C-alpha positions as a Markdown table, in Angstrom:
| # | Residue | x | y | z |
|---|---|---|---|---|
| 1 | Unk | 14.2 | -58.9 | -62.3 |
| 2 | Unk | 16.4 | -57.6 | -59.5 |
| 3 | Unk | 15.3 | -57.6 | -55.9 |
| 4 | Unk | 15.3 | -54.1 | -54.5 |
| 5 | Unk | 16.4 | -55.4 | -51.1 |
| 6 | Unk | 19.4 | -57.2 | -52.6 |
| 7 | Unk | 20.4 | -54.1 | -54.4 |
| 8 | Unk | 20.3 | -52.1 | -51.2 |
| 9 | Unk | 22.4 | -54.7 | -49.4 |
| 10 | Unk | 25.0 | -54.5 | -52.1 |
| 11 | Unk | 25.0 | -50.7 | -51.9 |
| 12 | Unk | 25.4 | -50.9 | -48.1 |
| 13 | Unk | 28.3 | -53.4 | -48.5 |
| 14 | Unk | 30.0 | -51.0 | -51.0 |
| 15 | Unk | 29.8 | -48.1 | -48.6 |
| 16 | Unk | 31.2 | -50.2 | -45.8 |
| 17 | Unk | 34.1 | -51.3 | -48.1 |
| 18 | Unk | 34.8 | -47.7 | -49.1 |
| 19 | Unk | 34.9 | -46.5 | -45.6 |
| 20 | Unk | 32.6 | -43.5 | -46.4 |
| 21 | Unk | 31.1 | -43.0 | -42.9 |
| 22 | Unk | 29.2 | -39.8 | -43.8 |
| 23 | Unk | 27.7 | -41.5 | -46.9 |
| 24 | Unk | 26.9 | -44.5 | -44.7 |
| 25 | Unk | 25.0 | -42.4 | -42.2 |
| 26 | Unk | 23.0 | -40.7 | -45.0 |
| 27 | Unk | 22.2 | -44.1 | -46.6 |
| 28 | Unk | 21.0 | -45.6 | -43.3 |
| 29 | Unk | 18.7 | -42.6 | -42.6 |
| 30 | Unk | 16.9 | -43.3 | -45.9 |
| 31 | Unk | 16.1 | -47.0 | -45.1 |
| 32 | Unk | 13.9 | -48.6 | -42.5 |
| 33 | Unk | 15.6 | -49.9 | -39.3 |
| 34 | Unk | 13.6 | -53.1 | -39.6 |
| 35 | Unk | 15.2 | -53.8 | -43.0 |
| 36 | Unk | 18.7 | -53.0 | -41.6 |
| 37 | Unk | 18.0 | -55.7 | -38.9 |
| 38 | Unk | 17.4 | -58.2 | -41.7 |
| 39 | Unk | 20.5 | -57.3 | -43.5 |
| 40 | Unk | 22.8 | -57.9 | -40.6 |
| 41 | Unk | 22.8 | -61.6 | -41.4 |
| 42 | Unk | 24.7 | -60.8 | -44.6 |
| 43 | Unk | 27.2 | -58.4 | -42.9 |
| 44 | Unk | 30.4 | -59.2 | -41.1 |
| 45 | Unk | 30.8 | -58.8 | -37.3 |
| 46 | Unk | 33.0 | -55.7 | -37.5 |
| 47 | Unk | 30.7 | -54.0 | -40.0 |
| 48 | Unk | 27.7 | -54.7 | -37.9 |
| 49 | Unk | 29.2 | -52.5 | -35.2 |
| 50 | Unk | 30.0 | -49.8 | -37.7 |
| 51 | Unk | 26.3 | -49.8 | -38.9 |
| 52 | Unk | 25.0 | -49.6 | -35.3 |
| 53 | Unk | 27.4 | -46.7 | -34.5 |
| 54 | Unk | 26.1 | -44.8 | -37.6 |
| 55 | Unk | 22.5 | -45.0 | -36.4 |
| 56 | Unk | 20.7 | -42.7 | -34.0 |
| 57 | Unk | 19.4 | -44.1 | -30.7 |
| 58 | Unk | 15.9 | -44.7 | -31.9 |
| 59 | Unk | 16.9 | -46.6 | -35.0 |
| 60 | Unk | 19.6 | -48.5 | -33.2 |
| 61 | Unk | 17.0 | -49.7 | -30.6 |
| 62 | Unk | 14.7 | -50.9 | -33.4 |
| 63 | Unk | 17.6 | -52.7 | -35.1 |
| 64 | Unk | 18.6 | -54.5 | -31.9 |
| 65 | Unk | 15.0 | -55.4 | -31.1 |
| 66 | Unk | 14.3 | -56.8 | -34.6 |
| 67 | Unk | 17.5 | -58.7 | -35.3 |
| 68 | Unk | 18.2 | -62.3 | -34.2 |
| 69 | Unk | 19.0 | -63.2 | -30.6 |
| 70 | Unk | 22.6 | -64.2 | -31.4 |
| 71 | Unk | 23.4 | -61.0 | -33.3 |
| 72 | Unk | 21.8 | -58.9 | -30.7 |
| 73 | Unk | 23.9 | -60.5 | -27.9 |
| 74 | Unk | 27.0 | -60.0 | -30.0 |
| 75 | Unk | 26.3 | -56.3 | -30.6 |
| 76 | Unk | 25.2 | -55.5 | -27.1 |
| 77 | Unk | 28.4 | -56.8 | -25.6 |
| 78 | Unk | 30.5 | -54.3 | -27.5 |
| 79 | Unk | 28.3 | -51.2 | -27.0 |
| 80 | Unk | 29.7 | -48.6 | -24.5 |
| 81 | Unk | 27.4 | -48.5 | -21.4 |
| 82 | Unk | 26.4 | -44.8 | -21.8 |
| 83 | Unk | 25.4 | -45.4 | -25.5 |
| 84 | Unk | 23.4 | -48.5 | -24.5 |
| 85 | Unk | 21.6 | -46.5 | -21.9 |
| 86 | Unk | 20.5 | -43.9 | -24.4 |
| 87 | Unk | 19.3 | -46.7 | -26.8 |
| 88 | Unk | 17.4 | -48.4 | -23.9 |
| 89 | Unk | 15.7 | -45.1 | -23.1 |
| 90 | Unk | 14.5 | -44.8 | -26.7 |
| 91 | Unk | 12.7 | -48.2 | -26.5 |
| 92 | Unk | 9.5 | -49.2 | -24.8 |
| 93 | Unk | 10.2 | -50.3 | -21.2 |
| 94 | Unk | 9.6 | -54.0 | -21.9 |
| 95 | Unk | 11.9 | -54.0 | -24.9 |
| 96 | Unk | 14.5 | -52.0 | -23.0 |
| 97 | Unk | 14.5 | -54.6 | -20.2 |
| 98 | Unk | 15.0 | -57.4 | -22.7 |
| 99 | Unk | 17.9 | -55.5 | -24.2 |
| 100 | Unk | 19.7 | -54.9 | -20.9 |
| 101 | Unk | 18.8 | -58.4 | -19.8 |
| 102 | Unk | 21.2 | -59.7 | -22.5 |
| 103 | Unk | 24.1 | -58.5 | -20.2 |
| 104 | Unk | 25.5 | -60.1 | -17.1 |
| 105 | Unk | 24.7 | -58.5 | -13.7 |
| 106 | Unk | 27.8 | -56.3 | -13.4 |
| 107 | Unk | 27.4 | -55.0 | -17.0 |
| 108 | Unk | 23.7 | -54.1 | -16.8 |
| 109 | Unk | 24.3 | -52.4 | -13.4 |
| 110 | Unk | 26.8 | -50.2 | -15.3 |
| 111 | Unk | 24.2 | -49.4 | -17.9 |
| 112 | Unk | 21.5 | -48.6 | -15.4 |
| 113 | Unk | 23.8 | -46.0 | -13.7 |
| 114 | Unk | 23.5 | -44.0 | -16.9 |
| 115 | Unk | 19.7 | -44.1 | -17.1 |
| 116 | Unk | 17.4 | -41.6 | -15.4 |
| 117 | Unk | 16.1 | -42.5 | -11.9 |
| 118 | Unk | 12.5 | -43.0 | -13.1 |
| 119 | Unk | 13.4 | -45.2 | -16.0 |
| 120 | Unk | 15.9 | -47.1 | -13.9 |
| 121 | Unk | 13.2 | -48.0 | -11.3 |
| 122 | Unk | 10.8 | -49.2 | -14.0 |
| 123 | Unk | 13.5 | -51.4 | -15.7 |
| 124 | Unk | 14.7 | -52.8 | -12.3 |
| 125 | Unk | 11.1 | -53.9 | -11.6 |
| 126 | Unk | 10.8 | -55.5 | -15.1 |
| 127 | Unk | 14.1 | -57.3 | -14.7 |
| 128 | Unk | 12.8 | -59.1 | -11.6 |
| 129 | Unk | 10.3 | -61.1 | -13.6 |
| 130 | Unk | 11.3 | -64.2 | -15.6 |
| 131 | Unk | 11.4 | -63.3 | -19.3 |
| 132 | Unk | 8.9 | -66.0 | -20.2 |
| 133 | Unk | 6.1 | -64.7 | -17.9 |
| 134 | Unk | 3.5 | -62.0 | -18.3 |
| 135 | Unk | 5.7 | -59.7 | -16.1 |
| 136 | Unk | 8.7 | -60.3 | -18.4 |
| 137 | Unk | 6.8 | -59.2 | -21.6 |
| 138 | Unk | 4.4 | -56.6 | -20.2 |
| 139 | Unk | 4.6 | -52.8 | -20.9 |
| 140 | Unk | 4.1 | -50.9 | -17.6 |
| 141 | Unk | 3.1 | -47.8 | -19.5 |
| 142 | Unk | -0.7 | -47.9 | -19.4 |
| 143 | Unk | -3.4 | -45.3 | -19.1 |
| 144 | Unk | -5.0 | -45.8 | -15.6 |
| 145 | Unk | -7.4 | -43.3 | -14.0 |
| 146 | Unk | -9.8 | -43.3 | -11.1 |
| 147 | Unk | -13.6 | -43.8 | -11.5 |
| 148 | Unk | -14.2 | -40.1 | -10.6 |
| 149 | Unk | -12.1 | -38.9 | -13.5 |
| 150 | Unk | -14.2 | -37.5 | -16.4 |
| 151 | Unk | -14.0 | -38.3 | -20.1 |
| 152 | Unk | -12.5 | -34.9 | -20.6 |
| 153 | Unk | -9.7 | -35.7 | -18.1 |
| 154 | Unk | -9.0 | -39.0 | -19.9 |
| 155 | Unk | -8.7 | -37.4 | -23.3 |
| 156 | Unk | -6.3 | -34.8 | -21.9 |
| 157 | Unk | -4.3 | -37.6 | -20.3 |
| 158 | Unk | -4.2 | -39.5 | -23.6 |
| 159 | Unk | -3.0 | -36.4 | -25.5 |
| 160 | Unk | 0.0 | -36.1 | -23.1 |
| 161 | Unk | 0.9 | -39.8 | -23.2 |
| 162 | Unk | 4.2 | -40.9 | -24.7 |
| 163 | Unk | 4.4 | -43.0 | -27.8 |
| 164 | Unk | 5.3 | -46.0 | -25.8 |
| 165 | Unk | 2.1 | -45.9 | -23.7 |
| 166 | Unk | -0.4 | -48.6 | -24.3 |
| 167 | Unk | -3.6 | -46.9 | -25.5 |
| 168 | Unk | -5.6 | -49.8 | -26.7 |
| 169 | Unk | -7.9 | -49.2 | -23.7 |
| 170 | Unk | -8.1 | -47.0 | -20.7 |
| 171 | Unk | -8.1 | -48.8 | -17.4 |
| 172 | Unk | -10.0 | -47.7 | -14.3 |
| 173 | Unk | -8.3 | -48.2 | -10.9 |
| 174 | Unk | -8.9 | -47.1 | -7.3 |
| 175 | Unk | -6.5 | -45.1 | -5.3 |
| 176 | Unk | -4.4 | -48.3 | -4.5 |
| 177 | Unk | -4.2 | -49.2 | -8.2 |
| 178 | Unk | -6.7 | -52.1 | -7.9 |
| 179 | Unk | -8.1 | -52.8 | -11.4 |
| 180 | Unk | -11.9 | -52.0 | -11.4 |
| 181 | Unk | -12.7 | -52.0 | -15.1 |
| 182 | Unk | -11.8 | -50.6 | -18.5 |
| 183 | Unk | -13.1 | -48.2 | -21.1 |
| 184 | Unk | -12.7 | -48.8 | -24.8 |
| 185 | Unk | -11.5 | -45.8 | -26.8 |
| 186 | Unk | -14.6 | -45.9 | -29.0 |
| 187 | Unk | -16.8 | -45.6 | -25.9 |
| 188 | Unk | -14.6 | -42.8 | -24.6 |
| 189 | Unk | -14.8 | -40.6 | -27.7 |
| 190 | Unk | -18.6 | -41.0 | -28.0 |
| 191 | Unk | -19.4 | -40.2 | -24.3 |
| 192 | Unk | -20.2 | -36.8 | -23.0 |
| 193 | Unk | -17.0 | -34.9 | -21.8 |
| 194 | Unk | -18.5 | -34.6 | -18.3 |
| 195 | Unk | -19.3 | -38.3 | -17.9 |
| 196 | Unk | -17.4 | -40.1 | -15.2 |
| 197 | Unk | -15.3 | -43.1 | -16.1 |
| 198 | Unk | -16.9 | -45.1 | -13.3 |
| 199 | Unk | -20.3 | -44.6 | -15.1 |
| 200 | Unk | -19.2 | -45.7 | -18.5 |
| 201 | Unk | -16.6 | -48.4 | -17.7 |
| 202 | Unk | -17.1 | -52.1 | -18.3 |
| 203 | Unk | -16.5 | -54.2 | -15.2 |
| 204 | Unk | -16.2 | -57.4 | -17.2 |
| 205 | Unk | -12.4 | -57.1 | -17.4 |
| 206 | Unk | -10.2 | -60.0 | -18.1 |
| 207 | Unk | -6.6 | -59.9 | -16.8 |
| 208 | Unk | -3.6 | -62.2 | -16.4 |
| 209 | Unk | -1.4 | -62.7 | -13.3 |
| 210 | Unk | 2.0 | -61.2 | -13.5 |
| 211 | Unk | 3.5 | -64.7 | -12.9 |
| 212 | Unk | 1.5 | -66.4 | -15.7 |
| 213 | Unk | 3.4 | -68.1 | -18.4 |
| 214 | Unk | 3.7 | -66.2 | -21.6 |
| 215 | Unk | 2.0 | -69.0 | -23.5 |
| 216 | Unk | -1.1 | -68.6 | -21.3 |
| 217 | Unk | -1.1 | -64.9 | -22.0 |
| 218 | Unk | -0.9 | -65.5 | -25.7 |
| 219 | Unk | -3.8 | -68.0 | -25.4 |
| 220 | Unk | -6.0 | -65.4 | -23.6 |
| 221 | Unk | -5.2 | -62.7 | -26.2 |
| 222 | Unk | -6.0 | -65.1 | -29.0 |
| 223 | Unk | -9.2 | -66.4 | -27.4 |
| 224 | Unk | -10.7 | -63.0 | -26.8 |
| 225 | Unk | -9.2 | -61.1 | -29.8 |
| 226 | Unk | -7.6 | -58.5 | -27.5 |
| 227 | Unk | -5.3 | -55.8 | -28.7 |
| 228 | Unk | -3.9 | -55.7 | -25.2 |
| 229 | Unk | -4.6 | -57.5 | -21.9 |
| 230 | Unk | -3.9 | -56.0 | -18.5 |
| 231 | Unk | -1.4 | -57.6 | -16.1 |
| 232 | Unk | -2.1 | -57.6 | -12.3 |
| 233 | Unk | -0.4 | -58.9 | -9.2 |
| 234 | Unk | -1.9 | -61.3 | -6.7 |
| 235 | Unk | -3.9 | -58.4 | -5.1 |
| 236 | Unk | -5.4 | -57.4 | -8.4 |
| 237 | Unk | -3.2 | -54.3 | -8.6 |
| 238 | Unk | -2.6 | -53.1 | -12.2 |
| 239 | Unk | 1.0 | -53.4 | -13.2 |
| 240 | Unk | 0.9 | -53.0 | -17.0 |
| 241 | Unk | -0.4 | -54.6 | -20.1 |
| 242 | Unk | 0.8 | -57.1 | -22.8 |
| 243 | Unk | 0.1 | -56.0 | -26.3 |
| 244 | Unk | -0.6 | -58.1 | -29.4 |
| 245 | Unk | 2.8 | -57.4 | -31.0 |
| 246 | Unk | 4.4 | -59.0 | -28.0 |
| 247 | Unk | 2.0 | -61.9 | -28.3 |
| 248 | Unk | 3.1 | -62.4 | -31.9 |
| 249 | Unk | 6.7 | -62.7 | -30.7 |
| 250 | Unk | 5.6 | -65.2 | -28.0 |
| 251 | Unk | 3.8 | -67.4 | -30.6 |
| 252 | Unk | 6.9 | -67.4 | -32.8 |
| 253 | Unk | 9.2 | -68.2 | -29.9 |
| 254 | Unk | 7.0 | -71.0 | -28.6 |
| 255 | Unk | 6.6 | -72.5 | -32.1 |
| 256 | Unk | 10.4 | -72.4 | -32.6 |
| 257 | Unk | 10.9 | -74.0 | -29.2 |
| 258 | Unk | 8.5 | -76.9 | -30.0 |
| 259 | Unk | 10.1 | -77.5 | -33.4 |
| 260 | Unk | 13.5 | -77.9 | -31.8 |
| 261 | Unk | 12.1 | -80.2 | -29.1 |
| 262 | Unk | 10.5 | -82.4 | -31.7 |
| 263 | Unk | 13.9 | -82.7 | -33.3 |
| 264 | Unk | 15.5 | -83.6 | -30.0 |
| 265 | Unk | 17.4 | -80.3 | -29.6 |
| 266 | Unk | 16.9 | -76.9 | -28.1 |
| 267 | Unk | 16.2 | -73.4 | -29.4 |
| 268 | Unk | 19.3 | -72.3 | -27.6 |
| 269 | Unk | 21.5 | -73.8 | -30.3 |
| 270 | Unk | 20.2 | -71.2 | -32.7 |
| 271 | Unk | 22.0 | -68.6 | -30.6 |
| 272 | Unk | 25.4 | -70.4 | -30.6 |
| 273 | Unk | 28.1 | -70.8 | -33.1 |
| 274 | Unk | 30.0 | -73.3 | -31.0 |
| 275 | Unk | 30.1 | -76.8 | -32.3 |
| 276 | Unk | 30.5 | -78.3 | -28.8 |
| 277 | Unk | 27.6 | -76.2 | -27.5 |
| 278 | Unk | 25.2 | -77.4 | -30.2 |
| 279 | Unk | 26.4 | -81.0 | -29.8 |
| 280 | Unk | 25.6 | -80.8 | -26.1 |
| 281 | Unk | 21.9 | -80.3 | -26.9 |
| 282 | Unk | 21.7 | -83.0 | -29.6 |
| 283 | Unk | 23.9 | -85.7 | -28.3 |
| 284 | Unk | 21.9 | -86.9 | -25.2 |
| 285 | Unk | 18.9 | -87.8 | -27.4 |
| 286 | Unk | 21.1 | -89.6 | -29.9 |
| 287 | Unk | 22.6 | -91.6 | -27.1 |
| 288 | Unk | 19.1 | -92.6 | -25.9 |
| 289 | Unk | 18.4 | -93.7 | -29.5 |
| 290 | Unk | 21.6 | -95.7 | -29.6 |
| 291 | Unk | 20.6 | -97.5 | -26.4 |
| 292 | Unk | 17.1 | -98.1 | -27.7 |
| 293 | Unk | 18.3 | -99.6 | -31.0 |
| 294 | Unk | 20.1 | -102.3 | -29.1 |
| 295 | Unk | 16.6 | -103.7 | -28.3 |
| 296 | Unk | 16.1 | -104.2 | -32.0 |
| 297 | Unk | 19.5 | -106.0 | -32.2 |
| 298 | Unk | 18.4 | -108.4 | -29.5 |
| 299 | Unk | 15.2 | -109.2 | -31.4 |
| 300 | Unk | 17.2 | -109.8 | -34.6 |
| 301 | Unk | 19.6 | -112.1 | -32.9 |
| 302 | Unk | 16.8 | -114.3 | -31.6 |
| 303 | Unk | 15.3 | -114.4 | -35.1 |
| 304 | Unk | 18.4 | -115.8 | -36.7 |
| 305 | Unk | 17.5 | -119.4 | -35.5 |
| 306 | Unk | 16.1 | -120.1 | -39.0 |
| 307 | Unk | 18.5 | -118.4 | -41.3 |
| 308 | Unk | 16.5 | -118.9 | -44.5 |
| 309 | Unk | 13.4 | -117.4 | -42.9 |
| 310 | Unk | 15.4 | -114.7 | -41.3 |
| 311 | Unk | 16.9 | -113.6 | -44.6 |
| 312 | Unk | 13.5 | -113.2 | -46.1 |
| 313 | Unk | 12.1 | -111.4 | -43.0 |
| 314 | Unk | 15.0 | -108.9 | -42.8 |
| 315 | Unk | 14.1 | -107.5 | -46.3 |
| 316 | Unk | 10.9 | -106.0 | -44.8 |
| 317 | Unk | 12.3 | -104.5 | -41.6 |
| 318 | Unk | 12.6 | -101.1 | -43.2 |
| 319 | Unk | 9.0 | -101.1 | -44.3 |
| 320 | Unk | 7.8 | -102.2 | -40.8 |
| 321 | Unk | 9.8 | -99.5 | -39.0 |
| 322 | Unk | 8.8 | -96.8 | -41.6 |
| 323 | Unk | 5.1 | -97.5 | -41.4 |
| 324 | Unk | 5.1 | -97.6 | -37.6 |
| 325 | Unk | 7.1 | -94.4 | -37.4 |
| 326 | Unk | 4.9 | -92.5 | -39.8 |
| 327 | Unk | 1.8 | -93.6 | -38.0 |
| 328 | Unk | 3.2 | -92.6 | -34.6 |
| 329 | Unk | 4.3 | -89.2 | -36.0 |
| 330 | Unk | 0.8 | -88.5 | -37.4 |
| 331 | Unk | -0.8 | -89.3 | -34.0 |
| 332 | Unk | 1.7 | -87.5 | -31.9 |
| 333 | Unk | 1.7 | -84.4 | -34.1 |
| 334 | Unk | -2.1 | -84.2 | -34.0 |
| 335 | Unk | -2.2 | -84.7 | -30.2 |
| 336 | Unk | 0.6 | -82.1 | -29.6 |
| 337 | Unk | -1.1 | -79.6 | -31.8 |
| 338 | Unk | -4.5 | -80.0 | -30.0 |
| 339 | Unk | -2.8 | -79.7 | -26.6 |
| 340 | Unk | -1.0 | -76.6 | -27.8 |
| 341 | Unk | -4.3 | -75.0 | -29.0 |
| 342 | Unk | -6.1 | -76.2 | -25.8 |
| 343 | Unk | -8.7 | -78.0 | -27.9 |
| 344 | Unk | -8.3 | -81.4 | -26.1 |
| 345 | Unk | -10.0 | -81.3 | -22.7 |
| 346 | Unk | -8.6 | -83.9 | -20.3 |
| 347 | Unk | -12.1 | -85.5 | -20.1 |
| 348 | Unk | -11.7 | -86.5 | -23.7 |
| 349 | Unk | -8.2 | -88.0 | -23.5 |
| 350 | Unk | -9.3 | -91.6 | -23.6 |
| 351 | Unk | -11.8 | -90.9 | -26.4 |
| 352 | Unk | -9.0 | -89.2 | -28.4 |
| 353 | Unk | -6.6 | -92.2 | -27.9 |
| 354 | Unk | -9.3 | -94.7 | -28.8 |
| 355 | Unk | -10.0 | -92.7 | -32.0 |
| 356 | Unk | -6.3 | -92.7 | -33.0 |
| 357 | Unk | -6.0 | -96.4 | -32.4 |
| 358 | Unk | -9.1 | -97.2 | -34.4 |
| 359 | Unk | -7.9 | -95.1 | -37.4 |
| 360 | Unk | -4.4 | -96.7 | -37.2 |
| 361 | Unk | -5.9 | -100.2 | -37.0 |
| 362 | Unk | -8.0 | -99.6 | -40.1 |
| 363 | Unk | -5.0 | -98.2 | -42.0 |
| 364 | Unk | -2.8 | -101.0 | -40.6 |
| 365 | Unk | -5.1 | -103.7 | -41.9 |
| 366 | Unk | -5.2 | -102.2 | -45.4 |
| 367 | Unk | -1.5 | -101.5 | -45.5 |
| 368 | Unk | -0.8 | -105.0 | -44.0 |
| 369 | Unk | -2.9 | -106.7 | -46.7 |
| 370 | Unk | -1.1 | -104.8 | -49.5 |
| 371 | Unk | 2.3 | -105.6 | -48.0 |
| 372 | Unk | 1.4 | -109.3 | -47.5 |
| 373 | Unk | 0.3 | -109.6 | -51.1 |
| 374 | Unk | 3.4 | -107.9 | -52.4 |
| 375 | Unk | 5.6 | -110.2 | -50.3 |
| 376 | Unk | 4.0 | -113.3 | -51.7 |
| 377 | Unk | 4.0 | -111.9 | -55.2 |
| 378 | Unk | 7.7 | -111.5 | -55.1 |
| 379 | Unk | 8.2 | -115.1 | -54.2 |
| 380 | Unk | 8.7 | -115.0 | -50.5 |
| 381 | Unk | 7.5 | -117.7 | -48.1 |
| 382 | Unk | 3.7 | -117.3 | -47.4 |
| 383 | Unk | 4.6 | -117.3 | -43.7 |
| 384 | Unk | 6.5 | -114.1 | -44.3 |
| 385 | Unk | 3.5 | -112.5 | -46.0 |
| 386 | Unk | 1.2 | -113.6 | -43.2 |
| 387 | Unk | 3.6 | -112.3 | -40.6 |
| 388 | Unk | 4.2 | -109.1 | -42.4 |
| 389 | Unk | 0.5 | -108.3 | -42.8 |
| 390 | Unk | -0.3 | -109.1 | -39.1 |
| 391 | Unk | 2.7 | -107.4 | -37.8 |
| 392 | Unk | 2.1 | -104.2 | -39.8 |
| 393 | Unk | -1.5 | -103.9 | -38.6 |
| 394 | Unk | -0.4 | -104.6 | -35.0 |
| 395 | Unk | 2.7 | -102.3 | -35.2 |
| 396 | Unk | 0.8 | -99.4 | -36.7 |
| 397 | Unk | -1.9 | -99.7 | -34.0 |
| 398 | Unk | 0.7 | -99.9 | -31.2 |
| 399 | Unk | 2.6 | -97.0 | -32.7 |
| 400 | Unk | -0.5 | -94.8 | -32.8 |
| 401 | Unk | -1.2 | -95.7 | -29.2 |
| 402 | Unk | 2.3 | -94.6 | -28.3 |
| 403 | Unk | 2.1 | -91.5 | -30.4 |
| 404 | Unk | -1.2 | -90.3 | -28.9 |
| 405 | Unk | -0.7 | -91.4 | -25.3 |
| 406 | Unk | 2.9 | -90.2 | -24.7 |
| 407 | Unk | 2.1 | -86.5 | -25.3 |
| 408 | Unk | -1.0 | -86.8 | -23.1 |
| 409 | Unk | 1.0 | -88.4 | -20.3 |
| 410 | Unk | 3.8 | -85.9 | -20.5 |
| 411 | Unk | 1.3 | -83.0 | -20.4 |
| 412 | Unk | -0.3 | -84.4 | -17.3 |
| 413 | Unk | 3.1 | -84.6 | -15.7 |
| 414 | Unk | 3.8 | -81.0 | -16.5 |
| 415 | Unk | 6.4 | -81.8 | -19.2 |
| 416 | Unk | 6.2 | -80.1 | -22.6 |
| 417 | Unk | 4.5 | -82.7 | -24.9 |
| 418 | Unk | 6.5 | -81.6 | -27.9 |
| 419 | Unk | 9.4 | -83.8 | -26.8 |
| 420 | Unk | 7.3 | -86.8 | -27.5 |
| 421 | Unk | 7.6 | -86.2 | -31.2 |
| 422 | Unk | 11.4 | -86.4 | -31.1 |
| 423 | Unk | 14.0 | -89.2 | -31.3 |
| 424 | Unk | 12.8 | -90.9 | -28.1 |
| 425 | Unk | 9.4 | -92.0 | -29.5 |
| 426 | Unk | 11.0 | -92.8 | -32.9 |
| 427 | Unk | 13.4 | -95.2 | -31.2 |
| 428 | Unk | 10.7 | -96.9 | -29.1 |
| 429 | Unk | 8.6 | -97.2 | -32.3 |
| 430 | Unk | 11.4 | -98.9 | -34.2 |
| 431 | Unk | 12.1 | -101.4 | -31.4 |
| 432 | Unk | 8.4 | -102.1 | -30.9 |
| 433 | Unk | 7.7 | -102.6 | -34.6 |
| 434 | Unk | 10.6 | -105.0 | -35.0 |
| 435 | Unk | 9.7 | -106.9 | -31.9 |
| 436 | Unk | 6.2 | -107.4 | -33.1 |
| 437 | Unk | 7.3 | -108.4 | -36.6 |
| 438 | Unk | 9.8 | -111.0 | -35.6 |
| 439 | Unk | 7.7 | -112.3 | -32.7 |
| 440 | Unk | 4.6 | -112.7 | -34.9 |
| 441 | Unk | 6.7 | -114.4 | -37.6 |
| 442 | Unk | 8.4 | -116.7 | -35.2 |
| 443 | Unk | 5.1 | -117.6 | -33.5 |
| 444 | Unk | 3.5 | -118.4 | -36.8 |
| 445 | Unk | 6.5 | -120.4 | -37.9 |
| 446 | Unk | 6.3 | -122.6 | -34.8 |
| 447 | Unk | 2.5 | -122.8 | -35.0 |
| 448 | Unk | 2.6 | -124.0 | -38.6 |
| 449 | Unk | 5.8 | -126.0 | -38.3 |
């Protein structure tokens, strides 16, 4: 059974190959811009520009907003400033600011010169905020009226609002734009037309500071199930609102960032085709791992004193490192996830670490007994079995301590705890597990010998 989307991509590629620009424009008008954005991954660079040129301003804006960061950056660089200005004007202000923000300062100044004075002022204000803050993702187009305005006034205002205006709620402000309360649309349409907004508004309004991190904004929207949350400055003046669709993008971005950090890399590599650029993100962590593995080499060197025993012990090094690594990964993943969801209060840090160690110790004893029995069954020296069992129980407990404690420590220092699940903790675990294994085995050897 053919995939309709695949068939459409093939048809698009055929039209591009034939050079039928009129037919291309007709075809693109009949499909959704969001689908076109997905197809750009399968289209060559030159053809992407041809597609964008064949779209009207609204559709081009949607395509640029929905495509990947790397493709958007590539396309934006080649768009003539006047055309980019028209596309930006067709987008909501927050999305337009993100689009223009892809350019360097001289280029976006050129684009802003072709934008109306009112829109230019709004975009300049948005571009002053870091892109990962509430100010960087907010939409300044909100419905804000004074307490003396009537329900009838509010409804007339809503009727004249543009499609980009946030209408999830109506905000009530004083003459200086200080946020006083809000009125839900349901309350608005069921009130008498002559009722004043000050009489029907809810004063229990939750807002976020314009400088708040976007992750904090997402947490607030998720916690209270908001469709939109107002953004205010330090004086509680209403500046705009962040809507749930922006929050979904934030959640996806934060998840992607954490995944890359857990792999010892950066989300920026997704935007680059340069081999050197990608290596720059990955290599530092691998060098840390290389240095860390030398600790394991030192331990192995000391263990070679008794070659016969060493040969038997070395067979189980992979098992020791794997079990410690997996246990640490379980603990660190659980801890990082709880920190990300804010379900681990600092008052419970020690209880959480103790719980993880206890679980790991129980699993370590069981796995250690099984490993010891297997070692003896396969004809190894009983000392090896005893050392293997003890070292596995101790190694898994120590690895769990490291996996749970490191994210907590990084979080308290203001460092993203996701990095604790990367190559650094893996290297430390391997060295720690080997050290415990050979130290225990050597100690038992001398004690029994």
